[in-house]
N, C-alpha and C positions, 0 to 999 in steps of 0.2 A: 808336103811332108817328104823328106828325102829318104833314100834307101836305108841309111843306118838307123833312123828313127823307127821305120817299119820293122826292121830286123830286130831291134831291141824290144819292140812291143810283141812281136811273135815269140821271142825267147821268153819274155816274162809270162805270156799266156801259157806257153808249154810247161814252164817250170811250175806255175800255179796249178795247172791241171794235174801234173804228176804229184804235186804236194797234196792236193785234195784227194786223189785216188789213194795215196799211201795213208792219209789220215782218216779215211772213211772207216777203217777197221776199228778205230778207237771211239766212234760215235755210238752211244748207247741210248736207249729209250729211258723214260722215267720209270722209277720203281712203282709198283702197284701198291698203294697204301690201303687198299680195301681188303687185302688178304687177311684171313683169320689166323689167330695164333695157333700154334701146334698143340694138339691135345696132350695132356699129361699121361704118361705111361706108368702103370703100377710096376714098381721095381721087383715085386715078388713074383710076377708072372713072366719075367724075362729070365731066360737061362743064360748062364755065362758060357761063352765059347772059349775053348782052349786055343792055344796058339796054333795047334796042328789043324784046326778047323778053318782057319782063315789063311788066305794067301795074300801076300803083299805084292802090289804091282811094281815092277821095275822096268824102266825103259830099256830097250835093247840098244838104242843108239844115243850117243851123247849129243845134245843139241849144240853146246858150246864147242865141243870137239869138232863137230861138223862145220861150224862157223870158222874155227881156226884153220881147218883144212882148206876151206874156200878162200880164206884171206891169203893163205900162202900161194895156192894155185887155184885160180878160178875154175869152178866145175868139179874140183876134187871132193868137196862136201857133198855134192849131188851123187858122185860116184860112191862115196862112203855110205850114203843113204839108199843105195841101189836104185836110184833114178837115172839109169844110164842114158836114157833118151834125152835128158836135159843138157848133158855135157856138150855134145856138138852144137846145140843151139846157143849156149853161152859163148863157146869158142868162136862160132860163126859170127855172132853179133859183135863180139869184141874185136875179132879180126877185121870185119868190115869197117867198124868205127875207127879202129887204129889206122887202117889204110886211108880212109878219108881224111883223118887228122893229118897224116904224113903228107898226103897230096896237097892239102890246103896250106900246110906249113911251107912246103917247097915253093908253091906259087906265091904265097905271101912274101917270102924272102926275095923272090925274083922281082916282084913289083916294088918291094922296098928298095932294092938296089937301083932299079930303073928310076924311081922317084927321087932318090937321093942324088943320082947322077944328073937328073934334069934341073936341079937347083943350081942356078948360076948367079953371077953378079947382077945381070940384067933382069933375070926372072927369079926373084927370091922365093916366090911361092911354089915354084916348080910346076910340073905338068899335072893338072888337076885330074886328068884321066887316070894317070898312074896312081895318084893319091886315092882316088875312089876305088880302084881295083885293089889296092893294098889294103884298105880298110874293110872291103867286102870279104876278102880271103882271110883276114885276121879274125873277123867276126865269125866266119864259118868254122875256122880252126878252133876258136874258143868254144863254140857251140858243140862241136864234136868232142872236145875234152870234157864238157859237162855231161854229155851223153855216155861217155866212157865211165865217168865216175858214177852215174846213176845205174848203169848196167852192173858195175862191180858191186854197188850197194844192194841192188836187187838180187844178185848172186848170193850175198851173205844172208839176206832175209829169207830167200828161198831155202837155203841149206838149213837154217834154224827151224823154220816151220816144217820142212819135210822130215827132219829128225823127230820132231814132236809127233807128227802124224804117222810115223813109220809103223807103230803098233796098232793103229786104228783099223778096225775091221770094217771093210766097206760092203760086205755081203749082208743082205737084209736078214736072212735066216740061214745060218751056216749049216744047220742040220738038214733042212729040206731043200735048200737052194731055190725056194720059191719067192717070188717078189710080188708084193701087193702094193697097189696104188690106191690110196684113199683120196677121194675128191668130194669135197662138200661145197655145194652151191646154195647160197641162201637167196631165195627169191622174194 
């Protein structure tokens, strides 16, 4: 098995792993068919609430607005959602991947020119070493382009989810600030 076949298999494995991780959120268990029906409530015992008694929940952050901000400038949706610590992470990852893509693209072009210069009338196949290096750097360049696309997509997903969870209260009991851990072990 040559280098390009191994590289293709590695890329396929990585893409499938990322796809499975992203799709794991949509996997659900079966519904329980043994649940009992809800009891009937006597309407005479229920008091009607006025509109002033109820409050309607409204999100403070727009999820699609956050996605749009991140689509225009990666990390801006995280900044909008007040997740400031994520912005340098996305910029750092995108900067590193962009640098690697640029480096591999320059090296690919160098070996492409060397390979094309090695093709002569006597040697129509050219220098195979240049050809192998050219293919290696082209594959690495393309792999970094895929990683840039996946990071950009992850940026959009994170902005959307973070906007939805912005109003979520993470404190166990906000009034007493006490945390309880319940652990049940069946023996």
